[in-house]
C-alpha positions in Angstrom: 33.8 64.3 24.0 32.9 62.3 20.8 29.4 62.4 19.4 27.1 59.6 20.2 26.2 59.3 16.5 27.9 60.7 13.5 26.0 60.6 10.2 27.8 61.3 6.9 26.3 61.6 3.5 23.7 58.9 4.4 21.6 57.7 1.5 19.1 54.8 1.2 17.7 53.6 -2.2 14.8 51.2 -2.6 13.6 49.6 -5.8 9.8 49.8 -6.2 8.2 47.2 -8.4 5.2 48.1 -10.6 2.9 45.5 -12.2 2.4 41.9 -11.2 3.1 38.5 -12.4 0.1 37.1 -10.6 -3.0 36.1 -12.5 -5.3 33.2 -13.4 -4.1 30.1 -15.2 -6.0 31.3 -18.3 -4.2 34.6 -18.3 -0.9 32.8 -17.9 -1.6 30.6 -20.9 -2.7 33.5 -23.0 0.5 35.4 -22.0 2.7 32.5 -23.0 0.8 32.1 -26.3 1.3 35.8 -27.1 5.0 35.6 -26.3 5.3 32.5 -28.5 3.4 34.2 -31.3 5.7 37.2 -31.2 8.7 35.0 -31.5 7.2 33.5 -34.6 6.4 36.9 -36.0 2.7 36.3 -36.0 0.3 39.2 -35.8 -1.5 39.6 -32.5 -5.1 40.7 -32.5 -5.2 41.6 -28.8 -3.2 44.8 -28.1 -4.2 45.3 -24.5 -1.4 46.0 -22.0 0.4 42.9 -20.9 -0.9 42.2 -17.3 2.4 40.3 -16.6 4.6 43.2 -17.6 6.8 44.4 -14.7 8.7 47.6 -14.4 11.0 49.0 -11.6 11.5 52.4 -10.2 14.2 53.8 -7.9 13.1 55.6 -4.7 15.5 57.4 -2.4 14.2 57.2 1.1 17.2 59.2 2.3 19.5 61.3 0.2 22.9 62.6 1.4 21.9 63.3 5.0 24.7 64.6 7.3 24.5 65.6 10.9 25.8 64.7 14.4 24.1 63.8 17.6 26.1 64.7 20.7 26.2 62.4 23.7 23.3 63.1 26.1 21.2 64.8 23.4 17.5 64.5 23.3 16.8 64.6 19.6 13.4 64.8 18.0 13.1 63.7 14.3 10.2 65.4 12.5 8.9 65.1 9.0 5.7 64.2 7.0 4.8 60.7 6.0 7.5 59.3 3.6 10.1 61.9 4.7 12.6 59.1 5.7 12.3 59.2 9.5 11.7 55.5 10.0 14.4 54.6 7.4 16.9 56.7 9.3 16.0 55.0 12.6 16.3 51.5 11.0 19.7 52.3 9.7 20.8 53.7 13.1 19.5 50.5 14.7 21.3 48.2 12.2 18.1 46.8 10.9 18.8 47.9 7.3 22.1 48.9 5.6 22.5 52.3 3.8 23.1 52.4 0.1 25.9 54.9 0.6 27.3 57.1 3.3 28.4 56.2 6.8 27.1 56.1 10.4 29.5 56.0 13.3 27.9 55.0 16.7 29.6 55.2 20.0 27.9 53.0 22.5 25.2 50.3 22.7 21.8 50.9 21.3 18.3 49.9 22.5 15.6 50.4 19.9 11.8 50.3 19.8 10.7 50.9 16.2 7.3 49.2 16.1 4.8 48.0 18.6 6.0 44.6 19.8 9.3 44.8 17.9 11.4 41.8 18.9 8.6 40.0 20.7 7.8 36.4 20.0 3.9 36.2 19.9 3.8 32.7 21.3 6.0 33.5 24.3 4.8 35.2 27.5 5.6 38.7 28.4 8.1 37.3 31.0 9.9 35.1 28.5 10.0 38.0 26.0 11.7 40.3 28.6 14.5 37.8 28.9 14.6 37.2 25.2 14.9 40.9 24.4 17.6 41.4 27.1 19.6 38.5 25.6 19.3 40.0 22.1 20.7 43.3 23.6 23.7 41.3 24.9 22.7 41.3 28.6 23.4 38.4 31.0 20.4 36.6 32.5 21.4 37.8 36.0 21.4 41.4 34.8 17.9 41.0 33.3 16.6 39.3 36.4 17.9 42.2 38.5 15.9 44.6 36.4 12.9 42.4 35.8 10.6 43.6 38.7 11.3 47.2 37.8 10.5 46.6 34.1 7.2 44.9 34.9 6.2 47.5 37.4 6.8 50.3 35.0 4.8 48.6 32.2 1.8 48.2 34.6 0.9 44.8 33.1 1.9 42.6 36.1 -1.4 40.7 35.8 -0.6 39.6 32.3 3.1 39.1 32.4 2.8 35.3 32.0 0.2 35.6 29.2 1.4 35.0 25.6 2.1 38.3 23.9 -0.2 37.5 21.0 -3.1 38.1 23.4 -1.8 41.6 24.3 -3.5 44.7 23.0 -1.2 47.2 21.1 -1.2 49.4 24.2 0.0 46.5 26.4 2.7 45.5 23.9 4.1 49.0 23.7 4.1 49.4 27.5 6.2 46.3 27.9 8.4 47.0 24.9 9.2 50.5 26.0 9.9 49.4 29.5 12.3 46.7 28.3 14.1 49.2 26.0 14.3 51.9 28.6 15.4 49.8 31.6 18.3 47.9 30.1 20.7 50.9 30.5 21.4 51.7 26.9 23.9 54.3 25.8 21.5 55.3 23.0 17.8 54.8 23.1 15.9 55.0 19.7 12.1 55.2 19.6 9.7 55.4 16.7 6.3 56.8 17.4 5.9 54.8 20.7 4.2 57.8 22.3 1.4 57.5 19.7 0.1 54.3 21.5 -1.2 54.4 25.1 -3.0 56.8 27.3 -1.8 60.3 28.2 -0.6 59.3 31.7 1.6 56.6 30.3 3.0 58.9 27.6 3.9 61.4 30.4 5.5 58.5 32.3 7.6 57.6 29.2 8.8 61.2 28.8 9.9 61.3 32.5 11.8 58.0 32.0 13.4 59.3 28.8 14.5 62.4 30.7 16.1 60.2 33.4 17.9 58.2 30.8 19.4 61.3 29.1 20.2 62.8 32.5 22.5 59.8 33.2 24.4 60.7 30.0 22.6 58.5 27.5 21.3 59.8 24.2 17.7 59.6 23.1 16.5 59.8 19.5 12.8 59.6 18.8 10.2 60.2 16.1 7.0 61.9 17.1 4.4 63.5 14.8 3.0 65.6 17.6 5.1 68.7 18.5 4.1 68.9 22.1 6.4 66.1 23.2 9.2 67.5 21.2 8.8 71.0 22.6 8.5 69.7 26.1 11.4 67.2 25.9 14.0 67.8 23.2 17.1 69.9 23.1 17.8 69.2 19.4 15.6 68.7 16.4 16.0 67.7 12.8 13.4 67.9 10.0 13.4 65.6 7.0 11.6 66.2 3.8 11.5 63.7 0.9 14.6 62.0 2.3 16.7 65.2 2.6 17.7 67.0 5.8 16.3 70.5 5.7 17.0 71.6 9.3 19.2 70.6 12.2 18.9 72.9 15.1 18.9 73.3 18.9 16.2 76.0 18.5 13.2 73.8 19.1 10.7 76.6 18.7 12.0 77.4 15.2 12.0 73.8 14.3 8.3 73.4 15.4 7.3 76.6 13.6 9.0 75.4 10.4 7.4 71.9 10.7 4.0 73.5 11.3 4.4 75.8 8.3 4.6 78.9 10.4 8.2 79.8 9.5 10.7 79.6 6.7 14.3 78.4 6.9 16.6 81.2 7.7 19.2 81.2 4.9 21.8 82.5 7.3 
């Protein structure tokens, strides 16, 4: 059976800009005068750093990451802030392109990477459910068939015809998760969605994720808390400064390493 996702030497580089070209009109005039004076070889009295000088720095969010995710896996992605977790999920979701390397995906993907991702703030919850389903390639009849189930799971029936811009973050994530989870994806990708909402809804999400994976689908999710990963996952990876430092099915070892209670076994 082929893997759901195959990641080979995946790297992503960003260019960070330092300095700014913004400033007052007076600063801009002085800047241009200074440049003109330099061209004429005139001596400048003011030797302060040029506020308009801009420099660039390369930052590798991911660097030569390689691992596979089997079909039906429940993968937890762990790492400190800036480790590359969200970048990895954005590449898997086709939101951004890698600088180098390759990702092979077998199946359709449903992603929830930020609260309210894909929602149009001026549209109602009902309209956004159909919009999201259409973006995922579903027919209107298919979405309509799932609509009542989606709304019931989200527990926001009373506000389903209210514009999403009036939703709280908790309401938005409830509806967004429900849409992503009920449209029968082959691969479900979630980024920190369990960080929003109450404990009961988080438990409800984990149960739904388990149902999805039990049907043969693959679930990939980022969660800073280790409890959900220990309870739910059968595979874990740890990223550190853009590099993969562990890929294992030993969840206890992964959590111990992430928590600083263990070292990587060189064997």
